[in-house]
BAFI-3210 file (N, C-alpha, C; in Angstrom, 3 decimals, decimal comma, padded with zeros to 6 digits):
// residues 85
n [1|2|3|4|5|6|7|8|9|10|11|12|13|14|15|16|17|18|19|20|21|22|23|24|25|26|27|28|29|30|31|32|33|34|35|36|37|38|39|40|41|42|43|44|45|46|47|48|49|50|51|52|53|54|55|56|57|58|59|60|61|62|63|64|65|66|67|68|69|70|71|72|73|74|75|76|77|78|79|80|81|82|83|84|85]
n.u [-032,625|-034,558|-034,382|-036,434|-036,616|-038,030|-039,005|-039,315|-039,814|-038,174|-035,482|-033,060|-029,702|-027,804|-025,467|-024,045|-024,194|-025,443|-025,320|-027,718|-028,724|-029,020|-031,161|-031,877|-031,006|-029,656|-029,914|-028,046|-028,875|-029,090|-030,856|-031,110|-031,777|-030,593|-031,920|-033,539|-031,973|-032,196|-031,160|-031,242|-032,186|-032,977|-034,685|-033,975|-035,417|-035,555|-038,205|-039,654|-039,133|-039,895|-039,443|-037,335|-033,709|-031,792|-029,801|-030,776|-033,109|-032,066|-030,639|-032,765|-034,101|-032,148|-031,945|-034,553|-034,667|-032,746|-034,045|-035,842|-036,734|-034,528|-035,894|-038,128|-036,731|-035,448|-037,726|-038,767|-036,710|-036,746|-039,325|-038,986|-037,038|-038,505|-040,320|-038,669|-037,954]
n.v [-056,093|-054,686|-052,417|-050,667|-049,473|-046,344|-045,659|-047,897|-050,005|-052,183|-054,134|-052,198|-050,964|-050,146|-047,723|-046,031|-044,496|-041,900|-040,695|-038,813|-038,125|-039,526|-041,178|-041,123|-041,934|-041,304|-043,101|-043,731|-044,674|-046,899|-048,050|-051,488|-052,360|-052,060|-050,855|-048,997|-047,403|-045,423|-043,171|-042,439|-041,040|-042,518|-042,400|-043,712|-044,377|-044,579|-045,876|-046,941|-048,819|-052,216|-054,154|-053,790|-054,045|-056,643|-055,519|-052,895|-053,465|-054,570|-052,347|-050,579|-051,931|-051,911|-049,135|-048,627|-050,192|-048,849|-046,528|-047,264|-047,546|-048,929|-051,063|-051,584|-052,314|-054,646|-056,229|-056,414|-057,799|-060,160|-061,139|-061,513|-063,505|-065,596|-066,083|-067,159|-069,657]
n.w [027,518|024,986|022,313|020,178|016,832|016,224|013,753|011,996|013,643|014,016|015,521|017,304|017,727|020,538|020,615|022,260|025,517|027,648|030,791|032,325|034,779|038,105|037,689|035,030|031,717|028,539|025,571|022,771|019,645|016,778|013,936|013,137|010,659|007,501|005,368|006,548|008,430|010,400|012,994|016,444|019,658|022,647|025,724|028,855|031,894|035,465|037,376|039,799|042,853|043,264|045,208|047,984|048,006|049,617|051,194|051,559|052,979|055,335|056,309|056,759|058,799|060,848|061,289|062,159|064,514|065,999|066,698|068,602|072,101|074,613|075,970|074,276|071,984|072,864|073,333|070,704|069,373|070,845|070,216|067,468|067,444|068,592|066,572|064,640|065,441]
ca.u [-033,528|-034,586|-034,769|-036,999|-036,544|-039,342|-039,427|-039,754|-040,117|-037,248|-034,502|-032,030|-028,463|-027,368|-024,046|-023,457|-025,188|-024,992|-026,100|-028,172|-028,885|-028,978|-032,302|-032,175|-029,892|-029,959|-029,332|-027,838|-029,217|-029,240|-031,670|-030,312|-032,202|-029,848|-032,834|-034,083|-030,808|-032,483|-030,427|-032,129|-031,873|-034,072|-034,433|-034,248|-035,539|-035,956|-039,542|-039,818|-038,679|-040,971|-039,049|-035,983|-032,635|-031,547|-029,011|-031,659|-034,013|-031,307|-030,366|-034,016|-034,356|-031,182|-032,351|-035,786|-034,323|-031,974|-034,967|-036,642|-036,146|-033,853|-036,861|-038,876|-035,793|-035,284|-038,988|-038,864|-035,742|-037,239|-040,449|-038,448|-036,378|-039,562|-040,905|-037,689|-037,733]
ca.v [-055,047|-054,454|-051,083|-050,724|-048,282|-045,696|-045,480|-049,142|-050,941|-053,316|-053,979|-051,174|-051,221|-049,028|-047,516|-045,405|-043,964|-040,739|-040,579|-037,444|-038,002|-040,860|-041,988|-040,953|-042,151|-041,226|-044,183|-043,346|-045,913|-046,929|-049,158|-052,597|-052,590|-051,134|-050,103|-047,894|-046,598|-044,327|-043,026|-041,729|-041,082|-043,007|-042,101|-044,777|-043,774|-045,395|-045,513|-047,190|-050,127|-053,129|-054,698|-053,294|-055,033|-057,171|-054,528|-051,804|-053,982|-054,684|-050,995|-050,030|-052,596|-051,403|-047,763|-048,709|-050,681|-047,817|-045,493|-047,784|-047,519|-050,208|-052,111|-051,933|-053,002|-055,997|-056,937|-056,692|-058,855|-061,386|-061,618|-061,995|-064,794|-066,587|-066,392|-067,872|-071,021]
ca.w [027,127|023,545|021,864|018,825|015,991|016,182|012,358|011,356|014,733|014,026|016,592|017,169|018,454|021,372|020,336|023,449|026,458|028,422|032,019|032,516|036,229|038,719|037,280|033,609|030,795|027,112|024,781|021,375|018,954|015,325|013,479|012,595|009,275|006,645|004,500|007,341|008,771|011,337|014,252|017,365|021,081|023,469|027,130|029,805|033,225|036,606|037,824|041,229|043,350|043,624|046,499|048,268|048,037|050,967|051,931|051,953|054,015|056,581|056,795|057,285|060,070|061,829|061,615|062,931|065,846|066,709|067,172|069,708|073,445|074,867|076,312|073,066|071,098|073,408|073,082|069,275|069,060|071,476|069,401|066,195|067,713|068,818|065,268|063,817|065,933]
c.u [-033,425|-035,025|-035,267|-036,819|-037,929|-039,868|-039,998|-040,067|-039,279|-036,232|-033,463|-030,837|-028,116|-025,870|-023,331|-024,579|-024,585|-025,914|-026,438|-028,344|-028,814|-030,069|-032,644|-030,901|-030,393|-029,205|-029,243|-027,911|-029,212|-030,023|-030,768|-030,688|-031,488|-030,744|-033,456|-032,969|-031,045|-031,527|-031,288|-031,616|-033,129|-033,709|-034,880|-034,327|-035,975|-037,332|-039,690|-039,358|-039,892|-040,694|-037,611|-034,957|-032,439|-030,777|-029,868|-032,586|-033,297|-031,004|-031,609|-034,321|-033,423|-031,565|-033,604|-035,494|-033,579|-032,879|-035,823|-035,938|-035,475|-034,837|-037,648|-037,999|-035,624|-036,542|-039,104|-037,929|-036,196|-038,380|-039,961|-037,782|-037,398|-040,183|-039,967|-037,476|-038,888]
c.v [-054,838|-053,023|-051,227|-049,394|-047,634|-045,503|-046,761|-050,254|-052,217|-053,096|-052,909|-051,555|-049,960|-048,868|-046,839|-044,909|-042,802|-040,601|-039,109|-037,123|-039,404|-041,763|-041,886|-041,120|-042,019|-042,345|-043,721|-044,617|-045,747|-048,187|-050,230|-052,921|-051,592|-050,333|-048,922|-046,911|-045,451|-044,348|-042,152|-041,840|-041,529|-042,739|-043,263|-044,134|-044,806|-044,928|-045,698|-048,606|-050,966|-053,813|-054,251|-054,423|-055,517|-056,174|-053,369|-052,245|-054,068|-053,312|-050,370|-050,624|-052,067|-049,981|-047,752|-049,163|-049,625|-046,733|-045,951|-047,587|-048,868|-051,343|-052,551|-052,695|-054,462|-056,832|-057,322|-057,823|-060,175|-061,979|-062,178|-063,359|-065,905|-067,020|-067,196|-069,306|-071,917]
c.w [025,627|023,285|020,434|018,116|015,956|014,754|011,764|012,362|014,714|015,144|016,274|018,031|019,251|021,161|021,500|024,345|027,223|029,622|032,254|033,998|036,807|038,174|035,797|032,780|029,366|026,397|023,332|020,538|017,444|014,953|012,870|011,150|008,363|005,696|005,230|007,687|009,737|012,521|015,149|018,787|021,807|024,924|028,004|031,182|034,252|037,058|039,337|041,575|043,707|044,957|046,764|048,248|049,469|051,812|052,406|053,078|055,354|057,160|057,396|058,651|061,157|062,255|062,485|064,357|066,664|067,290|068,346|071,039|073,678|075,176|075,075|072,078|071,547|073,154|071,602|068,868|069,628|070,664|068,066|066,368|067,953|067,489|064,380|064,253|065,653]
res [x|x|x|x|x|x|x|x|x|x|x|x|x|x|x|x|x|x|x|x|x|x|x|x|x|x|x|x|x|x|x|x|x|x|x|x|x|x|x|x|x|x|x|x|x|x|x|x|x|x|x|x|x|x|x|x|x|x|x|x|x|x|x|x|x|x|x|x|x|x|x|x|x|x|x|x|x|x|x|x|x|x|x|x|x]
***
């Protein structure tokens, strides 16, 4: 990830970071151009997931299967096994 100086638009260096919440972090930065020398705080935030991690997908599937009746669960597993062969 690159951070640009808001004053001169040249690359900046992240010197430290402070987590504000699970989804927001403040980045303490300084411009790499000695003639500019700006220091600033940039905020990095999480927006959304494009595709869940494998672990999340597996957990969602297990939770979904647990909510089915035993017969529906057996049917779903049987159909999945047919599709894998």
